[in-house]
N, C-alpha and C positions, 0 to 999 in steps of 0.2 A: 600437355593439356590436361591429361588425366590426373597428374600429380597436383596441378593447380586447383582443379575441381575438388579433389579430396581435401586439400588444405582449406579451401573456402568453406566446405561442409564442416570441417573440424572447428573452424573459428565460429561458424554460425551456431553450432551446438555447444560451444565451450561453456563448461560449468553446469550444463542442463541435466546431466545424469545425476550429479550431486543434488541439484535442485529437485529433481523427481524423488530421490531417496528421502530428502528432508521433508518434502511435502507429504509423502506416504507416512513418514513417522509422525508428523503433526496430525494428520487425519486419524491415525491410530490412537494418538493421545486424546483427540477430540471424541472418538468413539468411547474410550474408557471413561472420559469425563461425563459422557451422556448418561452414565449410570448414577450420577449424583442426585440426591433428593431434590426435588423441586425444579429440575432443569426442563421438564416438559409441561409444566403448569402454565395455563393461560392461552389466550388467543387475542388477535387484533384484526379488525375488519374482515372477520370470517376466516382468517388463516391461523392455524395453530402455531404455538411457539416453535415446535419442531420444524415447521415449514419456514419460519423466519430464520432459524439457524441455517438451514440449507441454503436459503437465498443469500444470506450474508457471507457464508463461506464460499459459495459459488461465485459471487461478485469479486471477492478477494482474489480467487484463483484466476478468474477471467481477466481482471485488471492487470495482474502481474504477467500473465501469459501474453496479453496484448502488447504490453510495453516491451517485453523480450522480443516478440516477433517483429514489431516495427523498428526497434533499435537495430536489431541484427540485419534486417533487410536493408536498412539504410547504410549500415557499415559495410555490407557486402555489395559494393559497387553502386551505392546510392540508388537502390532499386525502387524505393518509394518515390523519390524525386523523378526518376525516369518514367515511372508509371503515371504519377499524378501531377507532375510539373511543379510550378512555383507554389502551389497551394498544398503541397504534400505535408508540410509541418502543421499548417492550420487544420487540415482534415484529421491528421493524427491527434492533434490537440483536442478536437471535438470528442472523439472517442474516448480519449484519456479522461477528459472532464466529466463525461457522463458516468463512467465507471467509478471515478474517484468520488464524485458527489454522492453516488449511491451508497458508498461505504458508511458515512455517518448517518445518512437517512435510514438505512437498514439497521444500524446499531441502535438508534433511538426507537424504531418500530419494534425490534426484538425486545429491548429492555421494557418497553411499555406493555408488550404482550405478556411478559414474564414477571411483571412488577410484584414486589413483595416477597419474592422467593428466596432472597438472600437474607440470612438471619443476622442483620445488624440493625441498630437503632436508626430510624429514618433520618434524624438530624445529623448523625455521623455520616451517613451516605450523602446528604446534601452538601456538607462541608467538603468532603473528599471530592465529590463530583465537580463542585465549583473550582476547587483548587487545581483540578486536572484540566478544566476548560481554559483557565487563564493563560498558562504557557502556550497552549495550542493556538489561542487567538493571537497572542503576542507574536508567535512564529509567523502567522499569516501576514501580520503587519511588517515584520522584518523581511520576509520574502519579497513583498511588494516594494519596500523602500530600498533595501540594500542588494538584494540578490536578483530579482526579477522573476516573474512567473514563467517567462519563456525558458530561462535557464533551469528552473525547477522541472519543467516538462521534458527537458533533455534536448534543447535546440542545438547543443554542440554536436549532436549526431547529424544534424542537417546543415548547419551553417558554420563553416570553418572559422569565420571571423570571431566567433564566441570562444574559440579555443585559446585565444591570447589574453583573455580577461583574467585578472588576478583572483586569487581565492578571497572570499568575503570573510572578514573578521570583525564585523560590526554587529550590534544588537545581540540577538540570541546566538548568533554564530561565533561570538567571542568564547562561548562556553564549550562548543563542540562543532566541528565542521559538518557533522551528520545530524544537525538539529532537526531536520525534517523527519528523520527516522526516530530520533529519540523523543522529541516533544510533539510532533505532529499527530502521532497515533494515540496521544492522551485523549484526543477527541473521541476515540472509540471506547476508551475506558470510562469516560465520564458518565454516559447514560446508565452503565451497570450500577454505579453507586447512586446516581440521582434517583433511580427507580428501584434500587435494591433488587437487581436481577442476577441470579446465578448463571443463567444461560448467556446473557450479554457479557458477563465477566469472563466466561470460558471462551467465547468467540473473540473477545478483545485480546485475550492472551494469545490465541491462535493467530490473529491478524498481526499483532505486534511482532511475534516471533517470525512469522512468515515474511514480513517485509525485510527482515535481516537476511533471510535466505535469498531474496531478490538482490540485496546489496552485494553479498559475497559471491553469488553465482552468476549474476548478470551485470550489475553496474560496475563493480570493481574490475572485472576483466575488460569491460568496454573502456573504462578510464585508462587502463594500461595501454590499450591500443590507440586511443585518441591523444593522450598526453605523454605517453612514454614512461 
């Protein structure tokens, strides 16, 4: 019994020490980047740019910690389903959606607060920003048409019937099976260029690197357990 409990604990925290080390490294990099000129300039609706940075970073960390906790609770004896019943996935989905939607909202708020701090021609910023928005919008279309948002939320942790579905190789997923991580986070880069914000650029880099930490430390180990 004790051996089984230790094994369950080990699987629950699998990859999370590396996750923590990588997060601390990214936060250290973010602190060093905070010394760049212009990164603290500006405010929006009474909140300073520094506050928007903290909110955006905190939401990214909370979002990924939330997903890890829910996924591992479910994989460890379907604990969410046992606690919440048939609505477990939908309730998890609500929390996921709130934290996920906040990410681009905070990215735009931060970029507007810190607008004009990135030393590039505005028209160059507009062109780059729109070029980054297009693939992220196309990704959302492809998720809805070919992949399904339920699968994107991780329903295979909750419903075993989804584990028999084939890999999607249509639309944007023809280019990479990790399209959501590659292209989805362009949505966070776009505001930095649209509003020429150095603070938003740094936070976008943090967020995009950090989602790959989630992939390698949480999602990939989970996929090995689910699919073998």
